[in-house]
N, C-alpha and C positions, 0 to 999 in steps of 0.2 A: 160850252164852244167855241162861239163868237167871241169871247171874253181871251180864248188862246189864240185868235186872229190879233186880237187890238196889243196882244203882249208881244207877239211876232212883230207887227209894225212897229212896235218901240224898240226892239230887238233887232231889226234889222235895216229899219230907217224907211224914208221914202225912195223909193225906184227911180232911175236916172232917167226913166223916162216911163208912161203910160205904157199898157200894152191893149194892143189893138182890143176895140171891145169882143168881149163872146158873145155869139149867141147859144145860149145853152140849151133853149128851144132845139135847135140844130145838133149840136154835138148828142146829146140825150138821145135823140131820136135816130144819129147814125149809130151809136153803141146800142142801142135800144134799151136802154134802162136811166134812172136818174142817179146822179154825183151824189156826195153826201157837199151840204151846204159851204162848211168850213174848206172845202177846198176852190170851191166855187167865189167864195171871197173873197178870199186870198188869189185866185186868179184873174178878179175883177181888179186887183189895186198890184201884181208884180206879175212882169212877162217872166218868161223861163230864165232859170239864173242856174249860177256854179258859187256854191258858199266853201270856200279855202281849199279849193281843188279836189273836195271829199266831195260833196253831197250835188249830183246834177237834178235838179227838177223840173220834169215837161212844162207844156203851156198849150192849150187848144190853140192860141194863133200864132202861135211861133213857125217862122218860115223853114228855117231849118229841121228836115224831116226826124233826126234824131232829138231835138227839143220840145218837138209838136207832139202834144201829148196822146191823140188821137193816131197819128204814125206811131207812133214808138209802142203805144200798147197792141196795135195791129201786128207790130214785127217781133214784139217783146211775146205774147199771146201766139202769135203761129208757130216760133220757135220753142216755146214751153212745149204747146200743142203736142209737138211731133214727139219728142222728150218723153212726157208722160202716155202716147200712144205705144211707142218703143217699149216702155217699162214701166208702169201705171205702179209697182209697189216701191220704185226707187222717189219717187216724189211725195210730198204732204198734202199737196191740192191739185185737183186739174187746173186746166186754163178758160180761161174766160174764153166763151161763153157758155162752159159750162156752168151749172148752178154752183157756187158755192168758188167759182173759178177764180183764179187771181188775174186780177188788174193792172197791169206797169203804170206808175206814177213818175217815177224816178229810177235814178241808178248811183251808187258809191263809185270811189275811183279804182275799188277792184273789180266791178263788175257785177256786183250783186245786183239783184233789182229792187226796187220799194213796189210793194205790191198794196193793194185790199183785196182780202177775201169776202167776194160780192155774195154772200149771205146772208139775210137780212134786209131790214133795210138799210139804206146806203149812210145816215146816221149816224148807225150803229156798226159798218163796216171796221174790223180789225184791219190794223198794219201787218204785214207780212213782209220779213225780210228774209232773202235765200228761199229756195224750192226744196230743197233736196228732204227725203225725211228725216234724215238724220244731222241734215246742216239748214235748220230755217230757227227764226224767231218770232214769235207771236207777240202783237204789242196790243194788248188790250184796252184800245179805244183810238182816237180819231185822227185823223192826219193830222192837225194841227197841235195838237198837244204831243205827237209823235217829234213832228219837228221841232218845236218848241225844248223838249227834253233833250233831242237828239243833240242840239244847238246850245243848249246850257249848261251839256257834260252830265246831267243828272239822272240818264237812261243807260241800264247794264245790259246792253243786247251785243253779244258774243260775234255777228253774224257784222256788224259793221264797229266793231271795237268800240271801244270807251274814246268819246269826244273830248278831251280834256282840254283842250285849246279855249279861249276866248275866241267867237267871233272877227276876224280880222278881214276876209279879203269878199268881196261878192260882185261876182259877173253877171249883169243883166244880158240879156240877148232876145236880140230881135224875131 
């Protein structure tokens, strides 16, 4: 798992600036759950970022609420929660904090959220893109392997499409 974080570092290079230190105990206390180790290692090295105007990754210390992991997770969770409550049969998962509910950590340029299905141990959480029953993709792997395979163009994800270009543009956000 942490090997994939090292591979991401090689692919993405060093950030333009270091992120503000994350007090993970505070973040996890606010959420009421632990987070995956690879995500924490990634965020300890990288700030929030935009990759090729395609993927937007949140971070717990980002200043902008849309880039801030906690703010965005609350906003996306509330929006998904309302939709699930209105028509639960249309959605593949519930919204965090429901057991196994989706917890957002990013989004793509088309508005499809990147989530974890929060069931089981955090390091075993699956990545889910999309949320409707007939419009979602479950990646049976962790955050870092999903991101790495997406950026390398080796994952076939019908929700995000096939990322078939070499990573060309990274915008780091404070």
